[in-house]
N, C-alpha and C positions, 0 to 999 in steps of 0.2 A: 942149388944156385937159383937166385931170384931172377925175375924177368929182366931187370935193368943190368944185372951182372952179365947175363947171357948176351944182352944187346951190346954192352960195352965191348965184349970180346968180338962180336960180329962187326961192330962199328970200327974197331981198330984194324980189322982184317979187310973190310970192304966199305970204305967211305964212298959208296958208289953214287952215281948220278940219280938213280931212282929214289934212294933214301933221302938225298938232298931235296928232291922234288916234293916228297911227302912232307918233309920238314918245313920247307918254304910254303907249300900250299896250305898247310894247316896252322900257319903262324897265328892267324886271328883267333881260331878256336883255342890254340895252346895258350896264348896270352891271357885269355879269359879263364879257361877251365883249369889248366895246370897252376896258374897263379893262385886261384881260389883254393885248390886242393892243398897247395904248399902252405898257404896262409892258415888253413884249417889245421893241418898237421902241426904247425908251429905253435898254435894257440892252445892246443889240448895237451894235458899231461898224461891222459889215459884214454883208451878206446872204450867209450861208454855210449849209452843211448843218445845222449845229446850230440855226440860226434857223428853218429849215423844219421840223425835227423838233419844236421847241417849238410852232410855229404849228399843226402837225397835232394835237398834244395838246389845244390850246385849242379848236380847231374841233370835234373829236370830243366834248369835254366839253359843248359847246353843242348836241349832238344833230344836227349837220350830217350825220352818218352816215359810216361808214368809207369806203365806196366813193366817195361824193361828195367827201370830204376828199382822198382819194388823187388823184382826177381834178383837183381844184382845185389842189392843190400842184404836180402835174406842169405844169399850165397856167401857174402862177405862175413856176416855174423857167424855162420857155421864154421867158416875157415878160421876166424879169430878164436873160436872155442877150441877147434881141433889143434891149432898150433899154439894155443895159450899165449896169444899176442897181447902184450900190455902196452908197449911203446908205439904211439901213433906213427913214428917214423917208419916202422916196418910195414905200414899200410900202403905205401907207394907201390911196392912190388905186388902186393896182393890185389890191389885195385887193377893194376895193369894186366896181371894174369887173368883175372876174372872177366875183364872186358874182351880179351881175345877168346876166352872160353865161350862166352855168351855168343860171340859172333860165329864161332865154328859150330857150336851146338851139334856135335856128333858127326859132322861132315868133314871130309878132308879138303885141304886147300885147293887141290886141282879141281875137284867137283864144284867148289864154291866160286872160283875166279876164272878158270880157263874157259875161253870161248869154244863153242862146239864146232870146230873146224873139221870138215869132211876131207881127210887126206885122200888125194887121188880122184876126187869128184868135185862137183859144184856145191859150194856152201851158200845158202841163202839166209840173210839176216834181215829181219823186218824191224824197223824203228817206229815206235809209237810214243805218243805224248802230246800234251797240249801245245798250242802255239807259244813261242817265246821262251821255251826252256833250253834252247840250244841244240835242237835235233839235227838241223842241217849242218851246223858247225861240227857236231860230234861225228856225223857221217864222213865229212871231209877229213877230219883228223884221223879217224880210224882207217880210211882209205890210204892216207899217207903212211900210217903205221904198218898196215898189211903189205903195202907196196915195198916199203923199206925192208920188210922181212922176206922179200922175193916172191910175193904172191901177185897174180894178175887180178885186177879188181874192175868191176863195172858198177855204175850207179843207176838206180831207177828213180825217176822224178815222179813219185806217186802222190805228192801233195799238189793236186791240180787246181785247188780252190783258193789258197792264200795268194794274194797279189804279190808277185815277185818271187814266189817260192822256187819255181822252175829255174829262173835266172840265177837265183842265189846258189842253187845246187850246181848249175853249169859253171858258175864262177869258181866254185871249189874244185870241180872237175878239171878246169884249166890249170888252176894253181897246183894241183897234185899230179896232173898228167894222166887222168883216167877219163874214159868216155862216159857220157850220160845218155841214157835212153829216155826219151820224153815224147809227149804228144802235146797238142794245143791246150792252153789253159781251159779248165772246165770239162776236160775229157773224163771218161770213166777210169778211175785209178786201177781197177782190176785189169783193164785192157792194156794199160801201161806195163803192169807186172807181167802180163802174158808176153808182150813184145820183148821185155827185158830178159825174160827167161829164155826165149828162143834165141836172142842175140848172144846171151851168155853161153848157151849150149853150142851154138855154131862157132863161136870164137874160142871155145875151150877154156873159159875163164875159171879161175879158182874160187873167187868170192863175189857174190852179188849183194850190194847193200841197198835196201829199199826204203825210201822216204815215204811217209804217209801224212795225211791231213790231221790237224789237231783242233778242229772247231768244236770246242766243248759246249758251246751254246746249244747245239742241237745234238744232244747226247745219243739219242736213239739212232739217228741217221749215221752218226760217226761210227757207232758200234756195229751197225749193220754193214757199213762200208768195210770195216776192218775184217769182219767175218767173211765177206765176199772175196776180199783180197787174199786172205789166208786159204780159202777154198781153191782159188785159181792156182795159187802157188803149189799147194799139196797135190792137186790133180796133175800138174805138169811134172813135179818132182816128188815122188812118194817120200814121206818123212820130213819134208820141208814145210815151213821155214825151220831151220835148225836152231835159230835163236830168235826170240821175240824180245827185243830190248826196250824197256820203258825208260825214256829219258826224263829225268826230274831235275829241277833247279834247287840245289841245296839251300839257297838263300831264302826260299819260301817256307822252310821249316816244316811245321805240322801240316801245312797246306799240301806239301809234297806227299805226306802220308795219305791224305784224302784222295789225291789223284791215283796213288798206287792201289788203293782199295777199289776205286772205280774201274781202272783198266784191268785189274786182276779178275774182276767179275766178268768183263767183256771178252777178254782174250787170254790165252795161256802165256802169261809173261814168264820168261825163263830167267831174266836177269834185269838188273837196274844199271843205268848209266847215270851217275850223279854228277851234274855239271856245277861249275862255279863254287866248288868246295873251298877255294881260296878266298872267296868273297864273303864268307860268313863266319861269325864267332860261334855258330851253333852246329858244328860238325858232328855232334852226337847223333844226328838224324840217321847216320849210317847204321848205327846199332839198333835204333828203333825200327827201321825198315826191315832189317835182316831178322830181328827177333819176333816182331809182331806180325809181319807179313809172310815170313818164311820164304823170302825171295833174296837170293844173293846179290850183292852189289858187285858187278863184274868189271866196270870201268869207272874211273873218277877223273873229273876235269880239275887240274891243279893250277891252272894259269891260262894265259892268253896265247902262249906260243904253240906252234904246230905239234911239238912233241910233248905237250903238257897233258895229253890224255894218257892215263896210265892204267894198267891192269891193277885192280884192287888187291891189296895184300893186308890182312888184318894186323899182322905184326908191325909192318911198316907204318900202318895207320896209327896204332897205339903208340909206337915210338914217336911218330910225328906229333902226337898230342902231348907227350911228356918229355920231349927231347931236352928241354932246358934243365929239368930235374936230373936227368941222366948225366948230362955233360958237366953239370956243376958238381 
C-alpha cells in the first residue's frame, strides 16, 4: 500500500485538527511544490533522465537543498529500478515515501520530535537564535501549550540587551498566565538564569523556558554569553539545559541554514523550532535542515494563533505538502 493510500485511510479515520493545521500552514509550499510535481507527472509519458532533472529543479526551488535533493533523486532512481516503475503517476507515492524516509534517517519519531521533558523534575529549555525570528513569540506559545497540558511553567527574560525584549516576554507571560523572572535591562543574562532556576526550584515548577539575546553582529560575544548561560544552568541543575532549541524563520530559506550552522558550532543545539512556515512557498527547508545538519525539527509555527505552534511530524508534513493530490 502506497503512502497516499495509507494516508487516505488515516484521513477518513481522523480528520483531526493537527492534520488540518499542517494542511493550512503548508498551503503556500503545497501550491508551489505539489502543483509543479503534478504538472511534471502529467507531461511525461515515462520516468526517464529528463523527468528526474526537472524534478531536481522543482525540489531545489522549494529549498530542499542541493545535497538533500541529489540524495533524494539517487534514492528515487534506485526505487524506480527496484519496482520497475514505468508510469510517472506512480511516482507520487514514491516521492512522498522517500521524503519521509530522508527525514527519519534511521531515527524513530519520538526521538525526532518529542521534547525532552523530565517527568517528576524541573525541565529547562534554552531558546537561541538571531533577533527577529520569533523567539519570544515561540516561548509564549510553548508556555501556553505546556500549561494547557497541565504543566506549571516559568519564563526567564535572558535577552537583557534588545530594547523591549523583557517587556515583550512579560506581555506574553500576562497573556498566558505565567510569571517572568527578570532583571533590569543590560543585566548579566547568566545572573537572570541563576535567579530563574532558584525561583523554579522554590516553586516546584515543571518547565523553565529561557529567552536569550540574538545579537549576531557581535558573534564572539554572543557565543561566549551563551556558553556562560549554559554553564550556570548545568551547574545548578546537572544535565540541564534539557533542550537547546534554535529558532529559525522559515521565510529566510537558505539563510536559516547558515544560522543553523553557526549556532551548531557555538552551542549543542538539540532541536529546531521553525517559525512562519505558513508564510513561505519554500517549506522544503525542513528537509534540508534535518538531512544536512542532522538536527531534528521539533516544533513548527503554522500560523498566527496561540495554538498554531505544533510538534513536528514528518508524515503530517509530507501530507501537508501533497494534500491536494491525495484528496483529488
